[in-house]
C-alpha positions in Angstrom: -12.7 -5.0 9.1 -14.4 -6.0 6.2 -15.6 -3.5 3.3 -18.9 -4.6 1.7 -18.6 -3.7 -1.8 -22.5 -3.8 -2.1 -22.5 -0.8 -0.5 -21.0 1.1 -3.4 -24.3 3.3 -4.7 -23.2 4.7 -8.0 -19.6 4.6 -9.1 -17.8 6.0 -6.2 -17.7 5.3 -2.4 -15.6 7.2 0.1 -14.3 5.2 3.1 -12.9 6.5 6.2 -12.4 3.9 9.0 -9.9 3.6 12.1 -8.4 0.3 12.5 -7.1 -0.9 15.9 -3.4 -1.9 16.2 -5.0 -5.4 17.2 -7.0 -5.4 14.0 -3.8 -5.5 12.0 -2.2 -7.8 14.5 1.0 -9.8 14.3 0.2 -11.9 11.2 3.7 -13.9 11.0 7.2 -13.5 11.2 7.3 -9.5 10.9 10.0 -7.4 12.6 7.5 -4.6 13.3 4.4 -3.9 15.0 1.6 -1.2 14.9 1.2 0.9 17.9 -1.5 3.6 16.9 -4.7 3.2 15.2 -4.3 2.8 11.5 -6.5 5.7 9.7 -7.7 4.7 6.4 -9.2 7.6 3.9 -9.9 5.7 0.7 -12.1 5.9 -2.3 -13.4 3.2 -4.1 -14.4 3.0 -7.6 -16.3 0.4 -9.5 -15.6 -0.6 -13.3 -17.8 -3.6 -14.0 -16.6 -6.5 -11.4 -13.4 -4.6 -10.9 -12.7 -2.1 -8.1 -10.2 0.5 -7.8 -9.1 1.4 -4.0 -6.9 4.5 -3.6 -6.3 6.8 -0.8 -3.8 7.1 2.0 -2.9 5.1 5.0 -1.6 6.8 8.6 -0.4 4.9 11.5 2.8 4.7 13.6 4.8 1.5 13.4 7.4 0.3 15.9 10.5 -1.4 14.8 14.0 -2.9 15.8 17.0 -1.2 14.7 19.2 -3.8 12.5 22.4 -2.2 14.1 21.6 -1.4 17.8 18.5 -3.6 18.2 16.6 -1.0 19.9 13.0 -0.3 19.2 12.0 3.0 17.7 8.8 4.3 16.5 8.1 5.5 12.9 5.4 7.7 11.9 4.3 6.3 8.5 1.7 7.8 5.8 1.4 6.2 2.5 -0.6 6.8 -0.5 -1.9 3.7 -2.0 -3.7 2.7 -5.5 -4.7 -0.9 -5.8 -6.9 -2.8 -8.2 -9.3 -5.6 -7.1 -10.4 -8.3 -9.0 -12.7 -11.1 -8.2 -10.7 -14.2 -7.1 -10.9 -16.9 -9.5 -9.4 -20.5 -8.8 -6.1 -21.0 -10.3 -5.9 -24.2 -12.3 -2.0 -24.0 -12.3 -2.0 -24.5 -16.1 0.0 -22.8 -18.4 2.7 -20.0 -17.8 2.0 -16.7 -16.8 4.4 -13.8 -16.5 3.9 -11.2 -13.8 4.2 -7.6 -15.0 4.6 -4.5 -12.9 1.1 -3.7 -13.3 0.1 -7.1 -11.3 1.9 -5.7 -8.2 -1.0 -3.2 -7.7 -3.6 -5.9 -8.3 -5.3 -7.7 -5.3 -8.3 -9.9 -5.3 -11.7 -9.9 -3.5 -14.0 -12.5 -2.5 -18.0 -12.5 -1.7 -18.0 -9.0 -2.6 -16.0 -8.2 0.1 -12.5 -6.6 0.7 -10.7 -7.1 4.1 -9.1 -3.8 4.9 -7.2 -5.1 8.0 -5.5 -7.6 5.2 -4.9 -4.5 2.9 -3.4 -2.4 5.5 -1.1 -5.0 7.0 0.1 -6.0 3.5 0.7 -2.4 2.2 2.7 -1.8 5.8 4.8 -4.7 5.2 5.5 -3.6 1.6 6.7 -0.3 2.8 8.9 -1.9 5.5 12.5 -1.1 4.9 14.7 -3.9 4.4 17.4 -2.7 7.0 15.5 -0.3 9.3 17.8 2.2 11.0 16.8 4.2 14.4 18.6 6.8 13.1 21.2 7.2 10.1 24.4 7.4 11.7 23.4 4.7 14.1 27.0 2.9 15.5 25.3 -0.3 16.4 26.5 -2.8 18.8 30.2 -3.8 19.6 30.8 -7.1 18.0 33.4 -7.9 20.6 31.7 -6.8 24.0 28.2 -6.1 22.8 27.6 -2.7 24.3 25.7 -0.1 22.3 28.3 2.1 20.8 25.7 4.9 20.5 25.6 5.3 24.3 28.9 3.9 25.4 32.3 4.2 23.6 34.5 0.9 24.0 38.2 0.2 23.6 37.6 -3.0 21.8 39.8 -3.6 18.7 37.3 -4.5 16.1 39.5 -4.8 13.0 39.5 -8.2 11.8 42.5 -10.5 10.4 42.4 -13.3 8.3 43.4 -16.3 10.5 44.8 -18.1 7.4 47.3 -15.5 7.2 49.0 -15.7 10.8 51.7 -17.9 9.4 52.7 -15.1 7.1 52.5 -12.5 9.6 55.3 -14.2 11.7 57.5 -14.0 8.8 57.0 -10.0 8.2 59.0 -9.0 11.1 61.9 -11.6 9.9 62.0 -10.0 6.1 61.8 -6.4 7.5 64.5 -6.8 10.1 62.2 -5.3 12.9 61.9 -7.2 16.3 65.3 -8.3 16.3 68.6 -6.8 17.2 71.2 -5.4 15.1 73.1 -8.2 13.2 
């Protein structure tokens, strides 16, 4: 969904739009999907050829727990504050160091901002690296694969370094355990 910047009369425009989950869609290798409409309540301010877009994005996102692999819903509401500059062709010459301020900068082309791209990008940036269905999720058993949140298993999940097996055979001999009295 495109926002035509030529609609801006004066110095500020209020934008309230609802984007369908399909408008955000799966745009790559994401581990989440939008399951409710994305509600945008934004203000757009103009300063010369620059625009400032700020407001709120609200939706529900479905994610996969990194421990138990179950899908769970996450109500998501975030404030955004972005600066839009006209897109220019980068010649690739010279060095440029990215500053903290550059992280809130995006680019528009042909006097239009793609709100679907903006919402998808902001949701991606807000995604946790390791999403959990709940804080105390036990995950899956590494031996039998059962969901340890639902079923307790009796598997031995302690790890022993196989390189030390030869030394473990010497341990009973040194302590005198495992043999009869001499």
